[in-house]
C-alpha positions as CSV (number, residue, x, y, z in Angstrom):
1,M,117.2,89.9,107.9
2,P,113.9,91.4,108.0
3,R,110.7,89.8,108.2
4,F,108.8,91.0,105.7
5,A,104.3,91.4,105.2
6,A,102.3,92.1,102.0
7,N,100.0,94.5,103.0
8,L,97.1,92.5,101.5
9,S,94.9,96.0,101.8
10,M,96.8,97.1,99.1
11,M,99.1,95.4,97.7
12,F,97.8,92.7,94.8
13,N,95.0,94.1,94.1
14,E,94.8,92.6,91.0
15,V,92.9,90.3,92.1
16,P,90.3,90.6,95.1
17,F,91.3,90.3,98.6
18,L,90.3,86.9,99.7
19,E,92.8,85.3,97.0
20,R,95.4,87.7,97.9
21,F,97.1,85.7,100.5
22,E,98.1,83.0,97.6
23,A,99.3,85.6,95.2
24,A,101.3,86.4,98.2
25,S,102.4,83.1,99.1
26,K,103.6,82.6,95.4
27,A,105.8,85.9,94.8
28,G,108.0,84.7,98.4
29,F,106.0,86.5,101.6
30,T,105.5,83.9,104.6
31,A,103.9,86.7,106.2
32,V,100.6,89.1,105.9
33,E,98.9,92.2,107.0
34,F,96.0,94.7,105.9
35,L,93.9,97.6,106.6
36,F,90.9,95.6,107.4
37,P,89.3,92.2,107.7
38,Y,85.7,92.9,108.7
39,D,83.3,92.4,104.8
40,H,84.3,88.5,105.5
41,P,83.7,85.9,108.1
42,A,86.5,85.1,110.4
43,E,86.6,81.8,109.8
44,V,87.7,82.3,105.9
45,V,89.6,84.7,106.7
46,G,91.7,82.6,109.0
47,E,91.2,79.6,106.7
48,R,93.3,81.5,103.4
49,L,96.0,82.1,105.8
50,H,97.0,78.8,107.2
51,K,96.1,77.0,104.3
52,N,98.8,79.6,102.3
53,G,102.2,79.0,104.7
54,L,100.9,82.9,105.9
55,T,101.3,84.6,109.2
56,Q,98.9,86.6,109.5
57,A,101.8,89.9,111.1
58,L,98.7,92.9,112.0
59,F,95.6,94.3,111.1
60,N,92.9,97.6,112.6
61,L,91.7,97.2,114.7
62,P,87.3,98.7,113.1
63,P,87.5,101.9,112.3
64,G,83.5,103.1,112.0
65,D,82.2,104.1,109.1
66,W,85.9,104.8,106.9
67,N,83.8,104.7,103.9
68,A,82.8,108.3,105.7
69,G,86.0,109.7,106.9
70,E,86.1,108.0,109.5
71,K,89.6,106.5,111.6
72,G,88.7,105.1,114.8
73,F,87.1,106.6,118.0
74,A,90.4,106.6,120.3
75,A,90.2,110.0,121.0
76,L,86.6,110.8,120.1
77,P,84.7,111.5,123.9
78,D,81.3,110.3,123.2
79,R,82.5,107.5,120.9
80,F,83.9,104.7,123.9
81,G,80.9,102.5,123.7
82,D,81.8,102.1,119.9
83,L,85.4,101.7,121.0
84,Q,84.3,99.0,123.2
85,E,82.4,97.5,121.1
86,S,84.7,97.0,118.1
87,L,87.5,95.0,120.3
88,R,84.9,92.5,120.8
89,T,84.0,92.4,116.8
90,A,88.1,91.9,116.1
91,L,88.1,89.2,118.7
92,P,87.1,86.7,117.1
93,Y,89.3,88.0,113.7
94,A,92.4,87.9,116.3
95,Q,91.9,84.1,117.2
96,A,91.2,82.9,113.7
97,T,94.1,84.0,112.1
98,G,96.5,83.6,115.0
99,V,97.7,87.3,114.8
100,K,99.5,89.0,117.6
101,R,99.4,92.8,117.6
102,L,96.3,95.1,116.7
103,H,96.2,98.5,115.4
104,L,93.8,100.8,117.3
105,M,93.1,103.5,115.6
106,A,93.3,107.1,117.4
107,G,90.2,108.9,115.2
108,I,89.7,113.0,113.8
109,A,89.8,115.0,117.3
110,D,91.9,117.9,118.2
111,R,95.4,117.0,120.5
112,G,94.8,120.6,121.8
113,D,91.3,118.9,123.0
114,R,91.8,118.0,127.1
115,K,88.9,115.5,126.8
116,A,90.1,114.5,123.8
117,V,93.5,113.4,125.0
118,E,91.3,111.2,127.8
119,A,89.9,110.0,126.2
120,F,93.1,108.4,124.1
121,Y,94.4,107.8,127.1
122,K,90.9,106.0,128.5
123,S,90.1,105.0,124.9
124,V,94.7,103.4,124.9
125,A,94.9,101.3,128.7
126,W,91.0,100.0,127.6
127,A,92.2,98.3,125.0
128,A,95.0,96.8,125.7
129,E,94.0,95.8,129.0
130,F,90.8,93.9,127.2
131,F,93.5,91.9,124.8
132,A,96.8,91.4,127.3
133,P,94.4,87.6,128.8
134,H,94.5,86.6,124.7
135,G,98.2,87.5,124.5
136,L,98.2,90.7,122.3
137,D,99.8,93.5,122.0
138,V,98.1,96.6,120.7
139,V,100.1,99.2,118.8
140,I,99.2,102.8,118.4
141,E,100.3,104.4,114.9
142,P,101.9,107.8,114.1
143,I,100.2,109.4,110.4
144,N,101.1,112.1,109.2
145,P,98.6,115.3,108.0
146,R,99.6,115.2,105.2
147,N,97.3,111.3,104.0
148,V,95.2,112.0,107.2
149,P,93.9,116.2,108.4
150,G,93.1,116.2,111.1
151,Y,93.9,113.2,112.1
152,F,95.1,112.5,116.4
153,L,97.9,110.6,116.5
154,N,100.3,113.0,114.5
155,D,103.4,113.0,116.5
156,F,105.6,110.3,117.5
157,T,106.9,111.8,120.5
158,F,103.6,112.5,122.2
159,A,102.8,108.3,121.2
160,R,106.3,107.5,123.0
161,D,106.0,110.0,126.0
162,L,101.6,107.9,126.1
163,I,103.8,104.7,126.1
164,L,106.4,105.5,128.3
165,E,103.5,106.9,130.9
166,L,101.2,104.1,131.5
167,K,103.7,101.8,131.0
168,I,101.6,98.5,130.4
169,P,103.4,95.5,128.6
170,N,101.6,94.9,125.2
171,L,101.2,98.4,124.2
172,K,104.1,99.3,122.1
173,L,104.3,101.4,119.0
174,Q,103.9,101.1,115.1
175,F,107.1,103.1,114.2
176,D,105.9,103.9,109.9
177,I,109.1,105.4,108.7
178,Y,107.0,106.6,106.3
179,H,105.0,108.3,108.1
180,C,108.0,109.1,110.6
181,Q,109.7,110.7,107.7
182,V,107.0,113.1,106.8
183,I,106.9,114.3,109.8
184,H,109.9,114.5,111.8
185,G,112.6,113.5,109.6
186,D,115.7,111.4,111.2
187,V,114.4,108.3,110.5
188,T,117.2,106.4,112.3
189,M,117.7,108.5,115.3
190,R,114.6,107.9,116.5
191,L,113.9,104.0,115.3
192,R,117.2,103.5,118.0
193,E,115.3,105.9,119.9
194,M,112.4,103.6,120.3
195,M,113.0,100.1,119.5
196,P,112.9,99.4,123.2
197,I,108.8,100.2,122.6
198,T,108.1,99.7,118.6
199,G,106.3,96.1,118.3
200,H,106.2,97.4,114.6
201,I,107.3,98.6,111.4
202,Q,106.4,99.6,107.9
203,I,107.4,101.4,104.9
204,A,107.2,103.2,102.0
205,S,108.9,105.2,99.3
206,I,108.8,108.9,99.9
207,P,107.1,110.8,99.3
208,S,105.5,108.5,96.7
209,R,104.1,105.6,98.8
210,N,105.3,103.6,96.2
211,E,108.6,100.5,96.2
212,P,110.9,101.0,98.9
213,D,113.7,101.3,96.4
214,G,113.9,105.0,96.3
215,E,113.4,108.2,96.9
216,E,114.3,110.1,100.6
217,L,115.6,107.1,101.8
218,N,118.3,104.4,101.6
219,Y,116.0,101.2,103.2
220,P,118.5,99.0,102.6
221,Y,120.4,100.9,105.5
222,L,117.1,101.1,107.2
223,F,117.0,97.1,107.4
224,A,120.6,97.1,107.9
225,E,119.6,99.3,111.3
226,L,117.1,97.3,111.8
227,D,119.5,94.3,112.4
228,R,122.3,95.8,114.2
229,L,119.1,97.1,116.8
230,G,118.4,93.4,117.0
231,Y,114.2,94.1,115.8
232,R,112.0,90.8,115.5
233,G,109.1,91.7,114.8
234,F,107.6,92.3,110.9
235,V,107.6,94.8,108.5
236,G,105.2,95.9,106.7
237,C,104.3,96.7,102.7
238,E,102.3,99.5,103.2
239,Y,102.6,100.5,100.3
240,V,100.6,101.5,96.4
241,P,102.1,100.1,93.4
242,R,103.4,102.1,90.7
243,G,102.1,99.1,88.4
244,N,101.7,96.0,88.9
245,T,102.6,94.1,92.2
246,V,105.0,91.9,91.3
247,D,106.8,93.4,88.5
248,G,107.7,95.7,91.5
249,L,109.4,93.4,93.7
250,G,112.6,93.6,92.0
251,W,113.5,94.7,96.3
252,F,112.0,92.4,97.6
253,K,114.2,89.6,96.0
254,P,117.1,89.3,99.2
255,Y,114.5,88.9,101.8
256,A,111.9,86.1,100.1
257,G,111.3,83.4,101.7
258,V,112.8,84.5,105.2
259,R,110.7,83.2,107.9
260,P,111.7,83.5,112.1
């Protein structure tokens, strides 16, 4: 049975960020993820996590100036210094939370630009090698161009080929089912193909990016498929609730309280 992680950047927005850990725990979640914890001290984030008996499934490395539209540096040749600094910034948060995987964002760049491709390969390898001694995986996530126009990593095949080419043990795919359906479709077959390199999964309804309880995809079938494929990682609930977060958790009731 999948183990779901509430995304605290998108869910439980009825309360301030640091109060969302308790809200997620009370709703039956045993794990959480979020985009960026960096507005709060690492020790405070870790304390809220552990106080509520939660496991940290994932968070993102610093993306640059998010409010100005930056979405990471990894494919930006002139920002390698910022990339290196972002790894050092994230490490105390990884240590405070005990997380085992971090999402490296590619940034806004043209995948047809050879220098951007070279920068991305360099950054991915550097990040994975930086975090390896700390027991941390680096995950890369293709993001669809409808939600983030111009995002460098917008193709699951490109991500797969890069991971297989680099052969770095702690480099994995972040398989967001929502993004896969928007970019490619054929989600089940891609899950079957890419499961050996997948380190994290995320979900949302398509096309609305709400609770995974309808619209294009049959999520109960996909959850059963994850079990058939032997997936033992987390499934991040990276969706925008239609209304009150708790009111929309009917889909989650059969899975509440699941631990490894």
